[in-house]
C-alpha positions in Angstrom: 6.4 -12.2 -12.8 7.6 -11.8 -16.1 10.1 -8.8 -16.4 9.3 -5.9 -18.9 11.6 -6.0 -21.4 12.2 -4.2 -24.5 11.7 -0.1 -25.4 8.2 0.8 -25.3 6.3 1.0 -28.2 5.0 4.9 -29.1 7.3 6.5 -26.8 6.7 10.4 -27.6 10.0 12.2 -28.1 11.4 14.5 -25.7 10.2 17.7 -25.7 6.4 19.2 -26.1 4.3 17.5 -28.5 -0.1 18.3 -28.7 -2.5 17.9 -26.4 -4.0 15.6 -29.7 -0.6 14.0 -30.1 0.0 13.4 -26.7 -3.2 11.6 -25.8 -2.4 9.2 -29.0 1.0 8.1 -26.9 -1.1 7.9 -23.8 -3.0 5.5 -26.0 0.0 3.7 -27.4 1.3 3.5 -23.3 -1.9 1.6 -22.5 -2.1 -0.7 -25.6 1.1 -1.4 -24.6 0.1 -2.4 -21.4 -2.8 -4.4 -22.2 -0.4 -6.4 -24.3 1.7 -7.3 -21.1 -0.4 -7.7 -18.8 -2.8 -9.7 -21.1 0.2 -11.7 -21.9 2.6 -12.9 -19.9 0.2 -12.1 -16.1 -1.1 -15.6 -15.3 -3.5 -14.0 -12.8 -4.7 -11.2 -14.9 -5.5 -14.4 -18.0 -7.3 -16.1 -15.4 -9.2 -12.9 -13.4 -10.5 -12.2 -17.2 -11.6 -15.4 -17.8 -13.1 -16.2 -14.8 -14.7 -12.1 -15.1 -16.0 -13.0 -18.9 -18.1 -16.0 -17.4 -19.5 -14.1 -14.7 -20.3 -10.9 -16.8 -21.9 -13.6 -19.1 -24.1 -15.3 -15.6 -25.0 -11.7 -14.7 -26.6 -11.3 -18.3 -28.4 -14.3 -17.2 -29.0 -14.4 -13.9 -29.9 -10.7 -13.4 -33.4 -8.9 -13.3 -32.6 -4.9 -14.7 -30.3 -3.4 -16.4 -29.5 -1.6 -13.4 -28.7 -5.4 -12.3 -26.3 -6.1 -14.6 -24.7 -3.4 -14.1 -24.3 -3.7 -10.4 -23.0 -7.2 -10.9 -20.5 -6.2 -13.7 -19.5 -3.0 -12.5 -16.6 -5.0 -9.9 -15.4 -7.7 -11.9 -14.0 -4.1 -13.6 -13.0 -2.9 -10.7 -10.6 -6.5 -9.8 -8.9 -6.2 -13.3 -7.9 -2.7 -12.0 -6.7 -3.4 -9.3 -4.7 -6.5 -10.4 -3.7 -4.0 -13.1 -2.1 -1.7 -10.5 -1.2 -4.5 -8.2 1.3 -5.9 -10.9 2.2 -2.5 -12.0 3.5 -2.0 -8.4 5.3 -5.3 -8.6 7.1 -4.7 -11.7 8.4 -1.2 -10.0 9.1 -2.8 -7.0 11.6 -5.6 -9.2 13.2 -3.2 -11.3 14.6 -1.6 -8.2 15.5 -4.9 -6.9 14.7 -9.1 -7.2 16.8 -9.3 -4.0 14.8 -9.8 -0.2 13.9 -6.0 1.3 11.0 -5.4 3.9 9.4 -1.9 1.9 9.1 -4.6 -1.5 7.9 -6.9 0.5 4.6 -4.5 2.1 4.6 -2.9 -0.7 3.8 -6.5 -2.7 1.3 -7.3 0.3 -0.5 -4.8 0.4 -0.9 -4.8 -3.6 -1.6 -8.4 -2.6 -4.5 -7.7 -0.2 -6.0 -4.7 -2.6 -6.8 -7.8 -4.8 -8.1 -9.4 -2.1 -10.1 -6.3 -1.3 -11.6 -6.4 -4.7 -13.0 -9.6 -4.7 -14.4 -9.3 -1.2 -15.9 -6.2 -2.7 -17.0 -8.6 -5.8 -18.3 -11.0 -3.3 -20.8 -8.6 -1.2 -22.2 -7.1 -4.5 -23.1 -9.9 -6.0 -24.2 -11.9 -3.3 -26.3 -8.3 -1.9 -28.1 -8.1 -5.8 -28.4 -12.0 -6.4 -30.3 -12.5 -2.4 -32.4 -8.8 -2.0 
């Protein structure tokens, strides 16, 4: 996994910020996160490629708008889980790159969350396309 480096863009100054400014800074943090995961994380890039393919397939295979939404939602869920898993890995690596049982558990559970997301995706797709 690539390490987070460099100054975070859009970091708010210390002190009180207005709600609009706080929302703007939160947006900039999100853009930084997207930029990082889209350029540095191979697993996320692979999931996006597969997910976009599946989204196109969903539009082609689904018979109703509800079915399209049902097929696309677990794809987005898998992306969300991968983002959270990547954040767990980044925090774990920032704490220590040496072996630690608790860090291993955290990373293993993050990996399990990703696998569970794929299971949900497979279940929903099977249910929608079979029934």
